[in-house]
N, C-alpha and C positions, 0 to 999 in steps of 0.2 A: 403544599407539597411537602414529604417527607424528608428531613435532613439525615443524607448518611454520607459519611466519609468514604470516597471511592480510591479504593487499593491497586486492586486487579485490573478492572476495566480499564481505564484509561493508560492505565499502562501498557496492557494487552495493546490498546488501540495505537498508541505512542510508538511500542515495540515493532507494530509487525508496519507501521508506515514508514519507519526507518528503515526497516530492512527492503521493503519496497522501491522506496526511494534511492538506494543505495542502486539499484540495477535500473532505473530506467532511464539512467541517462541513454541506455541504449537504444529503447522503442517509443520512451516518452509517453505510454500510456497509463498513467498511475492510477493503482486500482481506489475506487471510494471506499472509505472503510463505514464501520456503524455510525450510524446519525450521533452527534454528539450534541444533548439537548442544550437550550438557552441558558437553564440553569447553572448544567455543568462548565457551560463555555464562561460566562459572566463571574461564577466564583473559582474560575481557575480550576476546574475539576477536584474540588474539596468538598462540593455537595453535588447530590444528584438531584434527579428526580424520577418518575414512574417511567419518564419513557428511555433513560437509561438503564433500568435494573430489571425492565420487565422481559429484555432478551437477552439478561447476564444471568449464567449456570449458579453465582454464588448470592445473587439479590434478586432473584426474582417474588422470592417469600414476601417482600415486603411492599409487592404492589397488592392492594388491598380495593377489592372489588367483592360484589357481589352475584353478579351475571356474567359482565366483562370488561375488559379493555379496553380502547381505544384510541390511537391519534391520527393525525395529518401532520405534517411539518408543510410549510412553505416560507423556507429556508432560502431556498434558490429556484430559481425559474428555467432551470434546463434539466429539471429531473422530478420526480416524486416519491415521496418518503414516508412509508403507512404504516402502522404496526397495530396487531390486533391479538389477546390475548384472552383466555377461557379456561374456566376448570372443568374435568369430566371426572365428579367425584372426588379421588385423593389424588388425580393427575392433571397437573398444569401443563398446557400447550399454548404455546405463543407463536407467531408468525411475522416475519419484518422483510418487509421488499424496500430495497433503497437504489433508484436507478431511471433512465431514459427510457427505459424498453428498445424499441427498434429504431426510434429516432438518431441514433449515431453513428450507424454503418457508413462506410464512404459509397457517395452515389456517384458510380463511376458511368458515364453516357456511351454510346456505341451507336452507328449504323452498320449495316452489311453490306459488303462489297463482294465483288466475284474476281477470280484471279486466276491465269493459265501461266503464271510464269514459269511453274515446273509441271506443267503437263495440263490435261482437259480442267473444264473450270471448275473452279472450287469456289464455295460461298464463306467467307469468313465474317466475323465480328473486327469492327474497327473502332478501337476504342478512343472515340476523338477526346475524352478528357482524360488520357492516361491511364497508368494501370496502377499508379502507386494506392498505398494505403495509408490514410491520416496519419500521421506520425503525434499529435496530440488531440484532446476531447475525444469524439468517437462513443461509441456503443460502449456503456459503462453501468453494470447490472451488479445487483448482488440480491441472493434469496436466502431465509435462514428459518430454522425452525427448531424451535426449543420444545425438549419435554423434560418437566422434574416429576420427578417422582420420590418421595420420603426425603431424605435430606440433601437429596444429590437433584443436581442439572444435567442435562445432554443437548449439547447446541451444533447441529449442523449447519453448515452453511455452504454459498457458491457462489462465486463470483468472477465474473467476465469482461474484460475486454477485447477479446479476440475479436479480429476482424480478417477479411480474406478474398481471394479471392482465386479461383479455380477453373479453367474455361479450356477448352480445345477450339481448338482451328480459330485463332486469336491474329489477327493484327497488334504488334505492339510496339512501341517505343522501346529498343532495346540501348542505353547509354547512347539517344540521340539518331540511333539507326533503326526504322521501319522495319518490322521483321514479321513477316508469317511464320506461326509456329503452329505446332500440332497440338501441344498444349503451352500451359502458362500456369504456374501455383506462386502463391504469394502469399504472406500472413504476416500478422502484427500484434502483438499486445499480449496477455495473460488469461489464463484460466486456474481458479485456486479454488478448489475446495478445502474446508477447513472443520476439525470438531472440537470441541471444549469440553470441557467435564470439570466441575465445580460443585463444591460443598454448600450447602445455605446454613451450616451452623459452625461455631465455632469447634475445634478440636480440644481445648484448654480455657478455663476461664479468662485468660489473658490475651486470646484470640487465638490465630493462625487459622485461617478460613482458606484452604488451596484452592488453584485451579489449575488447569494443565491446558494449555492450546498447543494445535497441531493444525498447521498448514501445510500444504503439499502445492506449490507454486510450478505452473507448467509455462515459462514463457517463451514465446515462437517469435521469432524475427526472421524470414528469409525470403528467396526469391529463387524460383528454377523454373527452364524453359526449355522444348524441344522444337527446335527451329526445322523448317524445311531446306534444304541443301540442294536435293537434288533429281533428275526426271523423274516422273512418274510421283511425283510428293513422296520423296524418299528424305530420312533423317539418319542423321551419324549419332543419335546416344541424347540422352539430356544432359543441358549445361547447368552448375550450380552459380549461379553470382554470388551469393553471400549467404551465409548460415548462420545466425549467434543464438542458437536454442539452448536451454540449458532448465533443468530441474531443479526446485530449491525448495528443499523440506527445512519448517523452522518449527523449534517447537519452543515455548513459552511457560515459565513454571512462575507462579505467584503465590508468595507465602500468604498475604492475608492478613497482615498485621499483626503485631504483638505488644501488649500495654504494658510498658515500664514504670507508668504511674498514673493511679487514677485517684483523684482526691475528689472534694465537694467541687470544686467549680473549673478543675484541667484535668485533660488526660491525652498523656505523652505517649505515642505508639509510633515503634520502628518496624520499618519494611523493607523488603526486597524480593527483587523480580528479575528474571534471569534470562535469556533468550540466546537460541543455538542456532545458528542460521547457518545450511551448508549449499553447496550446488555440485551439480554433476551437469558436467558438458558434454554432448555426444551432437556433431555436427558433419553433415559430409560435403566433401570437395571433388571435383569434375577433372579429369586431365585428358587430355587426346594420345590413344595409342592405337596405332596403325588405322589412322583413319577415323575412328570412332570415339566418343567423347566415352567414358566410364567414371564410377564416382566409387570412393573409399569413403571412411571417418577418420577422425580426428577428436580426441579428447578433449578439444577446446572450441574455440573460433575461428569460424572463415569468416573474414571481416572483407570488405571491399569498399573499395573508393565510392563517392556518388558524385564527382567531379574529373573531367579527362584530366590529365592522364588516368583513365581506369585501370586499379592495378587490385589484385587479394593480396593478403595477409595471413598465413596460418599460424595458429597458436595454438600449443597446450596451457588449458588456464584451470588453476585449483584457485580456492576461493573458501574460507571458515570464519564465521565472525562469534564471539562472544561479548555479548551487551550484559552489563549487571547495573541495577538502578538500587542503590542502599538510600533508604528515606528515613529523615523524623517527621512526625506532624505532630505540634501539638494543637489542642483544640478547647475551647473556652465552652462550659456546659454550664455554667452558672446563671443561667437566664433562659426562661422558657420562652421569650419572643426573639431574643438576639443570640446567633450562634458566630462564632468566629474561629478560624483553624487558618495557622501558619506551616510553610510544609518546606522542608529543607532537600534537594534530592541531589546527588552526587551520581549521575551516569556516567557512567566509564566502557569503551569498547576497547577488545583486544580483537585488530583484525590482522589475518596472517594471508596473503596472496599469493602466487606463484606466476609469473606468463614467461613461456618459452618460445621464441621464434623456431618454426619449421620449414625446412627444404625439402626437395623431392628426392628421393633417391632414383637411381637407374629404373629399377623397378615400381616405381610411383610409393613406394611405403614413405615414410616419414622419418626424417632424421633432425638432430638439433641444427639450426644452421643461423646463428645471431646471437642477440643477446638472451642469457636464462637469467630473471632478475627473479627475487625473492625479497616481500616485501613484508615488515610486521611495521604495525601501526597502533599505537595506545595513545587514547584521546580522552579526556575530561571535560564536561563540560556543567559544573554546577548551578542550579539557580535556586529561586528561592520563591514559593508559592504563597499568597495570601489570598483568603475567602471568606465573606461574610455574608448573612442571612438574617433581614430583619423583620417580623412581622408588622407588619403597619396596622393593620385589622385583620388581627388571628382570625385565619380561616379562610381571609377571603384576599388581602391584598400583602405581599412580599416582596423586599428589595433585595436583589443580591448584588453583591460586589464582589470585587476580587481585584488583583495585583499580578505584576510578575516581574521578578526582577532576576536579570540574566548578567551571570559575571563572565569573566573571560574565559575563554576556548582555548586549551592545551592540548597540545599534539607532538607526540615527537615519531617520526618513522624511521626504522634500521632498512636500509637497503644492502641486498648483496648481488652483485652481478658477475657471473661468468659470460664468458663470450666463445662460441662453436664455430667452426667451420667444415661443412659436412658430415656432421658427428663426431668431432674431434675439438676436444678443447682447448683454444691458442689462449696464449699469453695469461697473466695471475690475475686472481680475484679484488673484483674493485668491492671497496664497502665503503658506505656514507650514511651520515645520519643527520636529520632534519628536525631542528625542533623549535616549535612555533607558539605563541603566544599571540592567538588571533583576536580582532574585536567582532569578527563576524558574529551576528547574532546576539553580541550583545546589547542591551540595553533593558529597557523596562515599560510596563504597560498598563493600564488601568482601566479596566472593565465595568457594567452596570447592566441590569434588566431588573425584569418584572414578573412575577407571578399575578396570577387574577383567577380567581374561581368565581363563574357565576352562581354558582349553586355547586351544591354539591358532587354533581353530576357533570358539568361543563367547565373546562378551566383551558386558560389561555398562558403560555408563557412566550417572553421576548427578551431580547438585547436591545441595549437601546446604542444611540451614536456615541456615546462614551469609548465605547471600541475602538474605535475609527482614530482617536488620538488620547493623547492624555489631559488634553481639555474637558474641563467640566461646564459643558453652555447650558443651565437649565431653561432659558429663556428664548432662546434661539432658535432657527426653526432649520438649520441646515444640518447635516449630515452627521456632526459630532453633538448634535444637542441631545439633552436627557428625554426630551419628548420626540425621540428617531428613533421609530420602533421596527426593529429587522429580526430575521430569524425567526419567524413566527411559530408557533407549535400549538396545535388546538387538541384538546381531548377529550375524551368523552368515556364515562363509566357510570355500568348499571349495578 
């Protein structure tokens, strides 16, 4: 496999994962990202294989084939990951799929019942399994298409973890109370279309190979229903039990590396990646007016407790995050069979949030009624990555190895809180500052893997059990053994 230092690819993946993880505390449905090859995993992202590069807008030209390139990953027993690339004249086309197809959708079972509670007999679906949508796992799929023309690449991707239920004439348990409803709607998960642009050549002799990635995430987490309440199957409007939807645009910029030293045996490269994450909130809340339920919107969340006593909290929310990752990498290039690289990364985050508790006016509009808090957080999490690749049998067998050393995490949060009652500020502004030196995430890791080519057309990549601990058990048979293989990837090219 061809050795190449990853600049933008892994950073974009890590940054988008961080952006997602920050919000998935609300829905639990983490979006699977693009596959990271066994080579990249075991060398801590300092070397890559064709499986990484073929779908990346800056590096796809490193994938060499005459007719086509393809791979299948066997890293997970709950999802399939496939890749295919082919050139049509001067146009490069690659397709990617990773996911579990239709296997992850929540399976809700029901039987049909007849009811005369509010009039003539009416048939309902009685959901014996309940109507909740699984908060973890679930369906998770990503499709991508890359088109390369000239010195540029354009990648279009679509990822989804959304699951939901939208039914009419249904009997459902609403907060432990069995309810006959005219309609019931609930959803949970993400829909994320993505576009990436990149250049396959550097802009200067020293480097700079930019990429731009734009994600537009639609987060859905809500429940609404319209119960039958009176004679002749009359209803009095739709009730919103909770709604925590938001739109999250994410823009990631990658410099692509700039060489500050290039000698006979060593090269030093500096790099910078930046990600801006914003959120726009708009959710419905319901209220009873003249015996009818009506709805209005809030630029924030309508959250509701899931255990008794069931209560709702209305908040206006604002969120923006600026993520920077400067880094410097030193790579040994003095041996054709041995490659070694070390990278120091200094990722820092500037996060600004605001949360204002709201209450209802007499006309059911909103006013501040409670704490109005603004929080600014600065965090820094330095780390050192080590990666090496040695051709044991050139062109046939290569050993991959890597290590990670994570230093202490530092964060400081400044909070300013005002208190409002019925729209009027009461009391003085409270300010606080919390500084944390956290041991969370601090540690080290040792990793190893192999690449094996049967011939020039068929190849295998695999990680070993060394990634499960820092022990190297050469002759053992357990999951920490050097002869324990995982994350196997098979590739085919002609």
